[in-house]
VOGU-3710 file (C-alpha; in Angstrom, 3 decimals, decimal comma):
1> mgaarrraag> 62,847/49,141/-36,414  59,922/47,872/-34,311  59,241/44,193/-33,742  56,125/44,223/-35,944  57,979/45,896/-38,820  60,893/43,444/-38,529  58,504/40,484/-38,629  56,699/42,006/-41,605  60,033/42,356/-43,357  60,761/38,699/-42,682
11> hlmettmtqt> 63,581/39,371/-40,188  64,273/36,930/-37,338  65,560/37,808/-33,898  69,223/37,250/-33,391  70,154/34,107/-31,489  73,388/32,409/-30,618  74,322/28,769/-30,594  73,698/26,864/-27,388  76,367/27,578/-24,801  76,967/26,911/-21,121
21> vplaklkrse> 76,541/29,561/-18,439  77,164/29,153/-14,672  73,940/28,745/-12,700  74,870/31,704/-10,481  74,850/34,009/-13,543  71,151/33,352/-14,241  68,139/35,143/-12,808  64,411/35,224/-13,397  62,899/37,764/-15,792  59,712/39,808/-15,832
31> knvrttpprn> 59,540/39,161/-19,588  58,703/35,482/-18,967  54,983/35,138/-19,728  54,611/32,451/-17,051  53,598/34,352/-13,911  52,130/31,454/-11,936  54,707/29,851/-9,615  55,976/26,629/-11,214  54,778/23,371/-9,670  56,572/20,097/-8,944
41> ieamassira> 59,965/21,734/-8,497  61,023/18,710/-6,412  60,358/16,396/-9,356  62,445/18,621/-11,639  65,256/18,673/-9,068  65,210/14,868/-8,955  65,429/14,720/-12,745  68,358/17,167/-12,819  70,093/15,217/-10,057  69,833/12,041/-12,158
51> rgimqnllvt> 70,488/13,336/-15,680  71,374/17,024/-15,520  69,547/19,752/-17,451  68,727/18,103/-20,775  67,018/21,035/-22,533  68,555/24,465/-22,860  67,016/27,558/-21,288  66,210/30,656/-23,376  67,913/33,718/-21,887  68,707/37,313/-22,806
61> aarpkgtyei> 71,689/39,426/-21,768  71,170/41,510/-18,639  73,037/43,824/-16,337  75,577/43,612/-14,839  77,476/42,293/-17,806  77,838/38,536/-17,874  74,457/37,846/-16,279  71,335/36,637/-18,070  67,573/36,792/-17,541  65,532/33,640/-18,175
71> iagdrrylga> 62,864/34,035/-20,874  61,809/30,371/-20,837  62,908/27,591/-18,484  61,991/28,870/-15,024  61,177/25,403/-13,680  64,532/23,978/-14,765  66,288/26,961/-13,168  64,386/26,607/-9,861  65,048/22,849/-9,799  68,787/23,459/-10,178
81> mmladageid> 68,696/26,190/-7,510  66,991/23,752/-5,123  69,956/21,404/-5,549  72,350/24,320/-5,054  70,584/25,441/-1,863  70,810/21,849/-0,600  74,556/21,854/-1,235  74,372/19,142/-3,890  75,822/21,345/-6,640  77,887/24,550/-6,732
91> aatygvpvki> 75,946/27,346/-8,430  79,169/29,180/-9,273  80,537/26,311/-11,334  77,472/24,271/-12,395  77,038/24,785/-16,138  73,540/25,361/-17,510  72,918/24,976/-21,281  71,328/28,172/-22,629  70,474/29,784/-25,937  70,863/33,568/-25,891
101> vsgddadlre> 68,256/35,607/-27,757  68,114/39,342/-28,293  65,393/41,809/-29,196  63,062/44,357/-27,688  60,519/43,561/-24,972  57,824/42,551/-27,467  60,192/40,148/-29,221  61,298/38,539/-25,972  57,739/38,137/-24,680  56,759/36,547/-28,002
111> vsltenfqre> 59,625/34,058/-27,695  58,558/33,234/-24,131  54,941/32,746/-25,211  55,913/30,574/-28,185  58,195/28,344/-26,105  55,545/27,796/-23,423  52,465/27,721/-25,645  53,763/25,238/-28,199  54,922/22,700/-25,623  52,555/19,708/-25,435
121> pmtaaeecva> 52,847/17,410/-22,418  52,887/13,645/-22,774  49,527/11,953/-22,561  48,824/9,609/-19,677  48,941/6,657/-22,084  52,391/7,734/-23,334  53,614/8,063/-19,746  52,352/4,558/-18,967  54,141/2,946/-21,897  57,319/4,936/-21,228
131> fqhflksdgd> 57,531/3,908/-17,567  56,709/0,302/-18,457  59,487/0,241/-21,059  61,941/1,940/-18,690  61,302/-0,600/-15,925  62,084/-3,486/-18,260  65,731/-2,441/-18,059  65,644/-1,134/-14,492  63,133/-3,073/-12,389  63,648/-1,001/-9,223
141> idavanrfgq> 60,431/1,025/-8,881  61,806/3,088/-5,976  64,897/4,040/-7,959  62,793/5,066/-10,944  60,486/7,085/-8,697  63,457/8,935/-7,202  65,005/9,658/-10,585  61,804/11,168/-11,914  60,812/12,898/-8,691  57,624/10,891/-8,262
151> trrfiegrlr> 56,222/8,677/-5,530  56,339/4,912/-5,739  52,513/4,921/-5,769  52,486/7,211/-8,823  54,814/4,894/-10,765  52,809/1,821/-9,718  49,640/3,593/-10,817  51,049/4,338/-14,273  52,182/0,706/-14,580  48,687/-0,455/-13,607
161> lanlaepife> 47,252/1,748/-16,350  49,769/0,327/-18,829  48,346/-3,110/-18,048  44,713/-2,158/-18,597  42,666/-4,464/-20,812  43,585/-3,672/-24,414  40,267/-2,057/-25,475  40,384/0,250/-22,452  44,015/1,290/-23,000  43,225/1,992/-26,651
171> alsegritle> 40,298/4,164/-25,556  42,632/6,075/-23,211  45,247/6,513/-25,944  42,641/7,795/-28,391  41,076/10,144/-25,844  37,718/8,342/-25,806  37,916/7,998/-22,013  39,475/10,336/-19,474  42,423/9,585/-17,214  40,052/9,461/-14,220
181> makaygsted> 37,893/6,874/-15,981  41,015/4,840/-16,796  42,028/4,986/-13,126  38,565/3,715/-12,180  39,024/0,724/-14,498  42,538/0,278/-13,078  41,232/-0,009/-9,518  41,313/-3,768/-10,185  44,045/-5,845/-11,815  41,463/-8,279/-13,188
191> qakqervfqq> 41,413/-7,509/-16,921  38,338/-9,687/-17,474  36,451/-7,622/-14,894  37,756/-4,390/-16,451  36,580/-5,450/-19,888  33,215/-6,648/-18,588  32,471/-3,247/-17,045  33,901/-1,471/-20,115  31,511/-3,361/-22,399  28,664/-2,593/-20,015
201> yahssyvnad> 29,212/1,142/-20,545  30,565/0,973/-24,110  27,515/2,652/-25,644  26,662/5,017/-22,807  27,300/8,734/-23,277  26,875/9,676/-19,630  29,183/7,307/-17,785  31,683/8,818/-15,345  34,576/7,560/-13,234  32,423/7,159/-10,117
211> qirraivndt> 29,953/4,904/-11,941  32,788/2,760/-13,280  34,445/2,493/-9,879  31,123/1,532/-8,245  30,519/-1,141/-10,877  33,949/-2,639/-10,170  33,786/-2,173/-6,399  30,378/-3,890/-6,233  32,172/-6,992/-7,434  34,883/-6,746/-4,751
221> mkasdpvavl> 35,092/-6,579/-0,963  37,116/-4,298/1,296  39,820/-6,060/3,276  38,366/-4,293/6,333  34,889/-5,747/5,736  33,717/-7,801/8,746  33,431/-10,887/6,526  37,032/-10,438/5,382  38,241/-9,919/8,953  36,436/-13,079/10,079
231> vgtdayvaag> 37,895/-15,206/7,270  41,406/-13,771/7,400  43,689/-13,027/4,466  45,676/-16,256/4,800  42,591/-18,496/4,616  41,155/-16,463/1,745  44,362/-16,617/-0,314  44,807/-20,314/0,503  41,327/-20,940/-0,928  42,338/-19,284/-4,199
241> gkvecdlfse> 41,250/-15,717/-3,476  43,147/-12,692/-4,748  43,894/-9,454/-2,898  44,135/-6,253/-4,952  45,534/-2,866/-4,037  43,593/0,106/-5,404  46,427/2,420/-6,426  44,106/5,317/-7,202  42,215/5,694/-3,904  42,891/5,537/-0,180
251> dgdrwsdpel> 40,316/2,832/0,554  42,916/0,112/1,144  43,138/-3,407/-0,256  40,155/-5,138/-1,802  39,319/-8,807/-2,198  38,465/-9,596/-5,797  36,270/-12,619/-5,035  33,673/-11,574/-2,433  31,575/-14,644/-3,217  34,453/-16,884/-2,104
261> artlaaaime> 34,898/-14,772/1,040  31,198/-15,044/1,886  31,275/-18,796/1,283  34,243/-19,180/3,652  32,605/-16,902/6,234  29,336/-18,818/5,937  31,151/-22,084/6,632  32,815/-20,580/9,720  29,596/-19,074/11,054  27,466/-22,137/10,282
271> aeakrvgeeq> 29,925/-24,361/12,142  29,945/-21,999/15,121  26,145/-21,696/15,048  25,821/-25,467/15,089  28,290/-25,785/17,968  26,727/-23,113/20,164  23,198/-24,288/19,348  23,987/-27,817/20,484  25,853/-26,507/23,515  22,888/-24,417/24,681
281> glawvrpiat> 20,193/-26,855/23,557  18,442/-24,368/21,259  16,097/-25,462/18,467  18,121/-23,500/15,948  20,796/-20,811/15,597  20,944/-18,881/12,324  24,195/-17,160/11,331  23,940/-13,722/9,702  26,894/-11,588/8,632  25,674/-8,400/10,318
291> tslygatadl> 24,754/-7,004/13,725  21,258/-6,046/12,597  18,371/-8,506/12,692  16,434/-6,294/10,266  15,216/-8,537/7,479  16,260/-11,765/9,198  13,257/-12,135/11,489  10,538/-12,285/8,834  7,865/-14,851/9,742  9,384/-15,349/13,213
301> hrvtlepapl> 7,737/-14,612/16,549  9,688/-12,814/19,236  9,644/-14,588/22,589  9,227/-12,470/25,724  11,137/-13,876/28,702  10,954/-12,860/32,339  14,194/-11,696/33,975  15,892/-13,963/36,489  14,503/-13,531/40,040  16,583/-11,896/42,770
311> gedeaarsda> 18,373/-14,109/45,260  17,776/-13,769/49,021  20,747/-11,484/49,608  19,953/-9,443/46,493  16,304/-9,046/47,511  17,349/-7,945/51,004  19,774/-5,430/49,550  17,054/-4,127/47,213  14,689/-3,593/50,167  17,451/-1,848/52,126
321> ivarcetlee> 18,126/0,501/49,207  14,439/1,383/48,947  14,238/2,087/52,684  17,382/4,218/52,692  16,219/6,209/49,637  12,924/6,983/51,385  14,893/8,259/54,384  17,134/10,363/52,144  14,125/11,942/50,445  12,731/12,977/53,851
331> lmadeemeet> 16,063/14,474/54,905  16,493/16,324/51,613  13,063/17,912/52,077  14,516/20,064/54,908  14,779/23,575/53,451  17,121/24,694/56,246  19,822/22,156/55,265  23,201/23,527/54,217  24,203/23,107/50,590  27,206/20,877/51,334
341> ayaaleeefe> 25,084/18,480/53,406  22,370/18,463/50,757  24,925/17,689/48,043  26,281/14,733/50,036  22,785/13,273/50,490  22,007/13,806/46,798  25,219/12,028/45,786  24,337/9,056/48,047  20,820/8,937/46,627  22,106/8,802/43,025
351> rlreeyqtlh> 24,618/6,090/43,930  21,890/3,956/45,542  19,539/4,511/42,599  22,183/3,249/40,161  22,854/0,227/42,394  19,121/-0,554/42,484  18,888/-0,367/38,681  21,892/-2,660/38,330  20,310/-5,194/40,701  17,086/-5,278/38,700
361> srppvlsdem> 18,669/-5,139/35,206  18,913/-8,882/34,908  19,171/-10,970/31,747  16,080/-12,945/30,727  15,965/-16,563/31,770  15,316/-19,228/29,159  13,920/-22,339/30,796  15,112/-25,795/29,786  11,594/-26,574/28,608  11,607/-23,539/26,315
371> rgkvgtfltl> 15,108/-24,053/24,862  14,047/-26,778/22,461  11,300/-24,557/21,017  13,153/-21,325/20,293  16,235/-20,105/18,527  18,339/-17,015/18,026  20,942/-15,511/15,710  24,716/-15,618/15,565  25,696/-12,150/14,362  28,911/-10,725/12,956
381> grdgkmtlet> 30,177/-7,449/14,387  32,076/-4,707/12,582  35,261/-6,046/14,154  34,723/-9,444/12,522  33,794/-11,167/15,809  30,760/-13,434/16,200  28,177/-12,811/18,934  25,228/-14,958/20,019  22,146/-12,749/20,399  20,175/-12,969/23,650
391> tyfsetplqg> 16,852/-12,203/21,965  14,966/-15,392/21,159  12,434/-16,193/18,452  10,042/-18,993/17,667  9,030/-20,200/14,219  5,474/-20,692/15,520  3,492/-18,778/18,181  4,049/-20,117/21,688  1,209/-20,009/24,200  2,128/-17,812/27,127
401> sagdgtsglt> 5,573/-17,093/25,723  5,132/-15,141/22,554  5,509/-11,428/22,725  3,449/-9,325/20,365  3,317/-12,076/17,749  5,096/-10,014/15,127  8,574/-10,238/13,707  11,224/-7,602/13,533  10,430/-7,170/9,854  6,992/-7,950/8,491
411> rsardtsslp> 6,088/-8,163/4,858  4,534/-5,282/3,002  1,424/-3,906/4,638  -0,088/-3,297/1,203  -2,916/-5,573/0,188  -1,721/-7,469/-2,875  -4,290/-10,243/-2,633  -6,369/-8,763/-5,451  -3,404/-8,339/-7,808  -2,626/-10,980/-10,425
421> peavapggkp> 0,404/-13,048/-9,395  2,557/-11,659/-12,214  2,282/-8,189/-10,629  3,727/-9,272/-7,265  7,437/-9,585/-6,438  8,998/-12,242/-4,191  8,205/-11,342/-0,589  4,715/-10,056/-1,399  5,345/-6,492/-2,582  3,746/-5,262/-5,823
431> lsarlhdela> 6,135/-4,557/-8,688  6,446/-0,942/-9,778  4,421/-0,072/-12,866  7,488/0,622/-14,971  9,300/-2,588/-14,078  6,123/-4,606/-14,642  5,691/-3,005/-18,082  9,310/-3,697/-19,052  9,038/-7,330/-18,006  5,788/-7,618/-19,966
441> vqrrdilaas> 7,545/-6,362/-23,107  10,406/-8,817/-22,656  7,976/-11,685/-22,068  6,071/-10,646/-25,228  9,355/-10,671/-27,195  9,976/-14,258/-26,090  6,534/-15,262/-27,379  7,182/-13,377/-30,628  10,562/-15,056/-31,146  8,993/-18,457/-30,468
451> iladpglald> 6,031/-18,046/-32,819  8,431/-17,382/-35,704  9,139/-21,114/-35,763  5,474/-22,020/-36,246  3,981/-20,081/-39,180  0,925/-22,327/-39,089  0,114/-21,260/-35,554  0,842/-17,658/-36,516  -1,657/-17,967/-39,372  -4,328/-19,451/-37,104
461> ymlfamtdqs> -3,812/-16,726/-34,535  -3,814/-13,931/-37,109  -6,942/-15,213/-38,861  -8,685/-15,528/-35,519  -7,628/-12,026/-34,476  -8,768/-10,543/-37,786  -12,135/-12,319/-37,822  -12,893/-11,884/-34,142  -12,669/-8,108/-34,058  -13,232/-5,140/-36,338
471> rsysrygttv> -10,321/-2,929/-37,266  -9,934/0,636/-38,464  -9,825/1,743/-42,103  -6,517/1,209/-43,935  -5,195/3,114/-46,937  -4,561/-0,236/-48,628  -8,322/-0,574/-49,192  -8,982/-3,183/-46,527  -9,711/-3,317/-42,831  -7,349/-6,298/-42,484
481> tagrpqdpqm> -4,143/-4,949/-40,918  -1,424/-5,991/-38,532  -1,223/-2,904/-36,380  1,779/-2,089/-34,249  1,302/-2,317/-30,482  1,745/0,684/-28,222  4,634/-0,570/-26,117  5,730/1,007/-22,827  8,963/2,960/-22,960  12,061/0,852/-22,369
491> pkdqpatqaq> 15,511/1,903/-21,038  18,113/2,685/-23,702  21,104/1,301/-21,848  19,920/-2,292/-21,374  21,565/-4,816/-23,700  19,363/-6,556/-26,264  17,684/-9,694/-24,950  18,064/-13,125/-26,507  14,517/-12,856/-27,862  15,185/-9,472/-29,467
501> laiaearesl> 18,335/-10,805/-31,103  16,405/-13,810/-32,435  13,733/-11,529/-33,919  16,347/-9,251/-35,483  18,156/-12,255/-36,943  14,883/-13,586/-38,377  14,134/-10,216/-39,959  17,618/-10,039/-41,507  17,273/-13,543/-42,960  14,010/-12,803/-44,802
511> nsdwttsssp> 13,938/-12,182/-48,549  13,117/-8,472/-48,649  13,692/-7,856/-52,366  9,952/-7,345/-52,838  9,981/-4,308/-50,521  12,255/-2,137/-52,698  9,672/-0,765/-55,137  7,869/2,481/-54,386  4,677/1,191/-56,016  2,320/-0,825/-53,770
521> verfeafral> 1,095/-2,763/-56,831  4,642/-3,739/-57,815  5,396/-4,713/-54,211  2,237/-6,851/-54,147  3,186/-8,660/-57,370  6,730/-9,225/-56,092  5,366/-10,604/-52,826  3,064/-12,978/-54,731  6,123/-14,352/-56,537  7,691/-15,524/-53,264
531> dddakaswla> 7,539/-19,231/-52,486  5,248/-20,499/-49,743  8,040/-20,844/-47,184  9,111/-17,230/-47,667  5,511/-16,020/-47,372  5,030/-18,101/-44,235  8,154/-16,571/-42,698  6,888/-13,061/-43,441  3,530/-14,040/-41,968  5,175/-15,262/-38,778
541> ltvassleak> 7,233/-12,056/-38,461  4,127/-9,928/-39,055  2,234/-11,756/-36,338  5,240/-11,600/-34,016  5,472/-7,841/-34,602  1,798/-7,350/-33,777  1,856/-8,928/-30,321  0,971/-6,658/-27,426  2,945/-6,808/-24,203  -0,212/-6,306/-22,112
551> pdyssaktnp> -3,965/-6,320/-22,859  -4,060/-2,627/-21,947  -1,890/-0,362/-19,850  -4,347/0,138/-17,015  -4,222/-3,589/-16,266  -1,578/-5,801/-14,726  -3,083/-9,004/-16,111  -1,611/-11,169/-18,837  -3,530/-11,937/-22,011  -4,806/-15,528/-21,686
561> lharlasile> -4,419/-16,048/-25,453  -0,702/-15,348/-25,075  -0,592/-17,924/-22,311  -2,296/-20,453/-24,581  0,133/-19,722/-27,443  3,062/-20,164/-25,062  1,623/-23,476/-23,899  1,276/-24,723/-27,488  4,832/-23,592/-28,275  6,112/-25,112/-24,998
571> idvakwwrpt> 8,077/-21,963/-24,200  10,606/-22,229/-21,382  11,071/-18,570/-20,419  14,130/-19,341/-18,263  16,051/-20,473/-21,358  15,236/-17,241/-23,150  15,665/-14,732/-20,336  17,738/-14,452/-17,173  17,309/-11,767/-14,515  20,208/-9,316/-14,236
581> sanffdrvsk> 20,978/-6,303/-12,078  19,894/-3,991/-14,893  16,624/-5,663/-15,836  15,393/-6,803/-12,403  17,548/-6,981/-9,256  18,424/-3,250/-9,112  14,746/-2,453/-9,635  13,284/-4,142/-6,555  13,840/-3,651/-2,831  16,456/-5,313/-0,653
591> gtllalltdv> 13,659/-7,134/1,179  12,457/-8,593/-2,122  15,969/-9,811/-2,940  16,312/-11,486/0,462  12,896/-13,119/0,050  13,948/-14,379/-3,382  17,199/-15,820/-1,997  15,149/-17,571/0,675  12,877/-19,022/-2,012  15,714/-20,576/-4,028
601> ggpvlaaryv> 18,265/-21,390/-1,320  16,527/-21,268/2,043  17,036/-18,911/5,001  20,724/-19,835/5,359  21,509/-18,439/1,895  19,518/-15,264/2,542  21,180/-14,799/5,948  24,583/-14,466/4,257  23,443/-11,241/2,611  21,347/-9,596/5,337
611> gskkgeists> 24,194/-7,237/6,217  25,209/-6,522/2,612  24,312/-3,407/0,665  21,573/-3,732/-1,916  24,043/-3,217/-4,791  26,233/-6,052/-3,518  23,223/-8,373/-3,179  22,114/-7,443/-6,696  25,542/-8,295/-8,140  25,615/-11,628/-6,298
621> ceklfageai> 22,069/-12,431/-7,451  23,033/-11,791/-11,071  25,813/-14,383/-10,800  23,658/-16,865/-8,894  20,722/-16,712/-11,303  23,054/-16,931/-14,296  24,493/-20,170/-12,907  27,937/-18,587/-12,400  28,058/-18,735/-8,587  29,593/-21,612/-6,669
631> teaetkeaal> 26,711/-23,057/-4,649  24,794/-26,234/-3,882  23,402/-28,162/-6,860  19,801/-27,795/-5,658  20,163/-24,041/-5,201  21,793/-23,641/-8,612  19,030/-25,642/-10,283  16,317/-23,593/-8,571  18,041/-20,297/-9,467  18,455/-21,252/-13,134
641> awvpdamrfd> 14,780/-22,212/-13,376  13,457/-19,081/-11,642  11,826/-16,182/-13,464  9,527/-13,573/-11,896  5,819/-14,202/-12,263  5,659/-11,122/-14,484  7,740/-13,051/-17,058  5,786/-16,311/-16,853  2,938/-17,450/-19,065  1,793/-20,368/-16,922
651> vvvavadaef> 0,453/-18,170/-14,111  -2,492/-17,249/-16,312  -5,607/-19,427/-16,128  -7,835/-19,491/-19,199  -10,992/-17,581/-18,392  -14,016/-16,423/-20,290  -13,832/-13,067/-22,041  -16,381/-11,592/-19,676  -14,339/-12,591/-16,653  -11,144/-11,360/-18,293
661> desvddetse> -12,606/-7,906/-18,924  -14,449/-7,408/-15,638  -13,182/-4,552/-13,505  -12,240/-4,577/-9,869  -14,995/-2,901/-7,890  -14,030/-2,916/-4,245  -11,981/0,000/-2,920  -9,217/-2,205/-1,508  -8,646/-3,847/-4,881  -8,528/-0,490/-6,623
671> taqddvtsgn> -5,941/0,732/-4,139  -3,827/-2,351/-4,630  -4,180/-2,092/-8,415  -3,007/1,524/-8,238  0,314/0,313/-6,840  0,988/-1,392/-10,150  -0,501/1,169/-12,521  0,496/4,432/-10,858  4,154/4,152/-11,746  5,284/4,390/-8,141
681> diedpadgds> 8,065/2,126/-6,975  7,368/0,094/-3,865  10,689/0,352/-2,051  11,979/0,064/1,488  13,252/3,481/2,628  16,676/2,021/3,360  17,067/0,555/-0,085  17,584/3,782/-1,955  16,165/4,602/-5,346  15,395/1,935/-7,879
691> deaegalgsv> 17,176/2,198/-11,168  14,383/3,569/-13,323  16,375/4,592/-16,407  14,166/6,064/-19,081  14,527/5,462/-22,798  13,678/2,978/-25,499  15,287/-0,426/-25,846  15,252/-2,177/-29,192  12,253/-4,477/-29,386  10,367/-6,311/-32,087
701> ndddhaliaa> 8,967/-3,040/-33,432  11,827/-0,588/-32,924  12,679/-0,170/-36,597  9,354/1,188/-37,757  7,216/2,204/-34,804  7,659/4,868/-32,161  7,335/3,582/-28,637  4,782/5,285/-26,454  5,618/5,720/-22,760  3,280/3,961/-20,399
711> e> 3,524/6,700/-17,878
//
């Protein structure tokens, strides 16, 4: 009877109870559906060495009599044979547990397929918990690694994953994140940092392991970083720093508190700069943690110095070299000269030329009179060693000493003089159109959240707005409406601002029973029945929801009426909104960030970050401007009070309507205005792309009005 007919008749293949067969009596079978060579045979051999073969093999009788072919269990067989080949076991006597099955080829292949197909490996989360539990009784990681045929690094990695922050481990267990994403979170032992990054990407559908690892790495520092080498591990740990080993990459150890490392390095470099400055009598020496002066010489003037003059002997030698070279040139002009003689003269000529260049390649001389007027930089090399630069700069032009009067890095060549101040970033560059629009929306939301507390002002403003302009026809039989503004498109992945949360909370707290009827007349009567306080609250929300972020989207100016409302309400924008990497720092150039650091903490603070990547500076700025960084009291106060001009109301001066609406006529102004309205980012080439994520972020009007992109 064929296999199909037997199965249809409900018959099962014949099997025996589990029995033991010598390893030497087993051989591989062509009926095994696994044709790919098994992997990790060494790990299986280690497991068999420690615990024996724990699961029986499926075999079928073969020829010669007494031998068996393996239908399922190839990897266990090969692991045991590896031990036999190594002389650790005797294949002739080593017993292997088997279950013997019989049937035709189709039956045996079906058994092989079923045994392999139905097996489900442990999940990574299950492995983590299992190894963690196992090590509680046997704390020797090396011994456990040997018993399971794994490396110590693999076991340590699984233990690190077992100690992930609880929400992340749950996500791994439930399959909401991949193993690679879990490893990215596990690149740091700091659970608070893990959870912070996890929450950052909690609602993102497009996050990957590389993004997670970058977010965590941006908050750490490589142990091979020049700053880390300068400070030294002992000093860093003694100051409370923590060193982490990334078990899932080959990048080496990382320091979990780069801000502490930079603070320690700054102290070392500032002390050395002070010492060498006093020793050489210079006006100043600025320490920067890089070898590049790019970005550090803004507003400085390079000083051109003459090289030191030759001494008598050196001048005589220089003249002798010139005379001899002239003689050699005459001799080498002889076309009849043999090649060997010509080559000797040519070699002498080259040697003399190099000697002449060495004589005249002399360092510049800084006179004693000039020393007190100029300064230079103490740089940090890739090897962590400090070097005093020999190029000198002056903070003011020096007569007869200044070079070309420009610095190594000048501010933007774009003319921003005709732009309103809220459209210009620190350092003088215009903001990109998209960033300016987003900041305008967030500033508007702050005004909207504030006006909720003053229904009387909201009423005055609404009545003025309704009586001062004509509006379009409404289906409610009146031209009095509170139209929804056409907001610029906002990124989806930015968290809600404090102002947006306040508006949402105000909306939730309102008595909305009157809105349930489908009849406008019934809704009107229900609204009339509300008490005055409830009506006033609805009025304030209506006015708040009608505010426009900008007068129009071809202008960078701020509405002066908004500025007046903010003045009446005494709005402190800094208490409502703080700049973050997502909403500001990642969106501007590295030069802008350094200029901003100079504004709040002086050139010494900015110099600490000249050699850092833009992402690292952005992360540090987010902490500093949130008041979370350890820094001087004055710097902290300035950082906590700072907001970009695009978020401020007090930069707007009340002007007449005619002046407010007048256009910019001159070509230069139009060009400058285009920088803000074209949508182009103004970025340094070295800074990389700005984070210009598209989307819509919940604002005051998100629930009932579609946002219109500004671009």
